[in-house]
N, C-alpha and C positions, 0 to 999 in steps of 0.2 A: 655785480653778478655776471658770471660767464655761463652761457648755455651752449652746449655742443650737441648736434644731432648724432646720436650713437647708432641708431638704426632707423632705416626708412625703406620704402619700396625701391628707391632709386639711389644709385651711386653716380655722381656726375662725372662726365668725361674729364673734367678738370682736376679730379682728385689725384693727389700725388702719392697716395698710399693705397695698398691693396685691400681696401674696405670690402666688406660683403654687404649685399642688399637682400631683402626679402620682403614679403608682405608683412610688415611689422613696424613697430614704433618704439623708440626709446630716446630719452634725452639725458645727457649728463649735465647736472647743474652743480656749479662750483660757487659757493657763497659762504663768506665769513669763515674760511678755513675748512669747510666741510664739503664732502662730495655726496650728492644725492642722485640716485638713479630713478627717474620717472619712467616706469615701464621697462621692459627688457626684450622686446621683440618676441619672436616665436620659437627660437632655437638657440643652439650653442654658438651660432654665428656672432652673437653679441660679445662673446669673450674675445674673439679676434679683433673686433672694432674697438673695444675698450682698451685692449693692449696697445693697439696702434695709436690711440689717443693719449697714451701715457697714464691711463687710469685703470689699471687692471682690477679685477673683481675684488681682490683683497685690500684695495684702497678705498672702497665704497663705504661710506659711513651709515647710510640708510637707504631704504628702497621705498618707493611709493607706487602703488598700483592704481591706475586711473579707473579701471573697470575690468570685469572678469571675462575678457575675450582672449582667446589663445594667442593672437598676434601681439598682445600687449603684455602677457604674463607667462607665455610658454618658456621664455629664456630665463625666468627667475630660478628655476630648478638648477640650471647650469651656473648662474651667478652665485647662488648659495653654496654650490658644491666647491667653489673656489674662493669664497669670501671668508672674512673673519667669522669666528663663531658668534652666535647670538646677534644677528643683524636685525635691527628694528625694521619692520615692514608695516607701512601704514596703508589701510584700505577700508572700504565699506564692508559691513557685515555680509552683504549679499553677493560678494564676488564669486562664490562657488555655486551659484544658481545653475540649474540645468537649462541651457539655452541653445537655440538652433538658428540656422539660416535656411530660408526656403528659396533663395535666389536660384533662378533657372529651373524651378520646379523640383529641385532636389532638397531634401531635408537633411542637413548636415550639422553635426555637433560642432559648436564654435566656442564652447566654454573653456574654463581652465583645464588643461590636460593632466593635472596632478591633483591629488587630494590635499587638504589642509594638513593632514597628518604627515604626508610625505615631505612637504615643505618644512614643517616644524622639525622633522627629524634631521633636516639639513641645517638647522640653526635659525629658522625664521622666528623672530619674536614679534608676534602679531599685536598690532594696535588697530583694532577694528572699531569704527565709529561712523555714524551717519551725520554727525555734527561737525561744524568747522573746528579745525585744530591748528593752533599756531605752532609751527615746527621750529621756527627760528625768528630772530628779529626781522620784521617786515616781510615774513613769508608764512602764508597760511595754506592749509589744505581745505578745500571748499566745503567738505561735507556734501550731503545730498542737495542737489540743486533744484529749487522750486521751479515748476513749469508755469510761467505767467503769460507768455505770448500765445496768441491764438494760432499763429501760422507755423510754429516750430513743432510739427507733428511727428518727426522722426522717420525711421526707416521701417515700413510695414513688412518688409521681408524678414525681419528679425523677430523671433518668437521665443516665448518662455513656456516651458512645460510646467503645468500646474494641475494637479488632480487628474492627470491623464489626458489633459487637453492642452492645445497650443493657443496662446493669446499673444497679442503684440507685446513685445518686450519693451517696456518704457525705460529699461536700463537705469533703474533707480540708483545703482552703484556707481554711475558715471560721476567722476569728480575731477577737478582741476586744481592747479596751484595758482595762488594769487601773490604777486610780488608788489609791494607798495614802495614806490620811490617818490618821496615827498608826498604830494597828493595825487600822483599819477599811478594808475593801475596797469600792470602788465599781466595778462592772463596766459598761463602756461598750461595748455590742455593736452589730453590724450587724443580723444576723438570728438569731444563735445557732442555726444549723443543727446544731451539735454538741450542742445541748441546754443549757438554762439551768443545770442542776445540774452537768453535766460542765464547763461553762465556768467556773462559780464555784469548783468544787473545784480546778480547775487554777490559778485565780487565787490561791487560798491557798498552793499549792505554789510558785508563781512569786514572790510578793511577801512571804510570811511573815506575811500578815494573819491575824487570829484571829476576825474578825467580818465578816459581810456587811452593809454599811451601806446599799447602794442598788444598783439596777439601772436602766440607761438604755438604751433602744433597742428594736429589733425582737425578738420572741420566737419567731416562727414557730410559735406554739401553734395558730393558726387551722387550718392544714391537717393537723395530726397526729392520731393516734388519741385517742379519749376517755380511754383509760387513761393515755396520756402527759400529756394535759391535766390530769387530776385529780391524778395523782401529782406532777407538777411544781409545781402550785399549792400542794399540801399541803406539799411539801418546802421550797418558798420561804417559806411561812408559818412553818414550824418555825424558820427562821433569823431571823425577826422583823426584817426590814430597816426602816430609817427611811423609805424611799420606794421605790416601783416606778413608773418612768416608761416606759410602753410605747407603741409605735406600729407603723406600717407593717404587717408581715406578722402581727401579733398578731390582727388582725381584730376587728370590733365585738363579736361574742358573747364572745370571750375577754377583751376589754377590760372588758366588763360583769361577767364572772366575777371578774376581778382587783379591780375596784372593790367588788364585793360582799364579797370576802374581806378587802381591805386598807383599805377606807373612805377616810378622808382622807389616808392614806399613798399612795394611788394618784394618779398624775398622767397626764393625757392629753397625750402629748408630740407635739402637732401643730405645724405650721410656726409658727415664732416663739416657741415655748415656751422659757423661760430657766430653767436650773437652776444654782444656785451651790452648790458643795460644797468 
């Protein structure tokens, strides 16, 4: 499996191609002759990066939406506009929920910027489920992740509009991909709003894996409590993965903390980063 960061907040100075960065996330996954796009950033910038990676939108075989936030699904409209007709899109049924951020005292809409009907009109073939789905040999979509740890309480600034009131958004639609290599689990996440440990524990149950070999993607450690940050990093270290490739909502202070803890096992997964596993 080859995984390439197609969109992230950061384009490294070492990049040899004119990639674009934005507050967004997307991974290009190449596995068993197929190309899967996990999330699509927030804008048409994803088209530039996919083209530079030699994987233009019309070469993508399927799309997966990790959750319904604009910075993960905003680019899907543009991908579908240039993709083959009738692209399979896998997601949780709740991705179109009405959700907001209250960061900085401002209530801002952060949900999907398009309707399901608009995306369907561009050729999205929806596969909506809250249950685990096996996409290919050794590759699963997690389905809804059970919350079992006590300390992974999430981001209190993110709210869901329900019956005219705001409540903390548990982001039930948060999903990840699980790749099983032998008995090793590699978690490929979007933001891991459900928590890294909850997500990994669920991965063991879904795949039958016995060891966490690696983590790739956003961690959302930046905005959560210091307790959750510390306990998550400690628990992750206890599992002794071969690599931790973090980006996007992790934030630079938590990237530095992960590097301090994992050393050469830590990878800054900026735009253009390639991980083969």
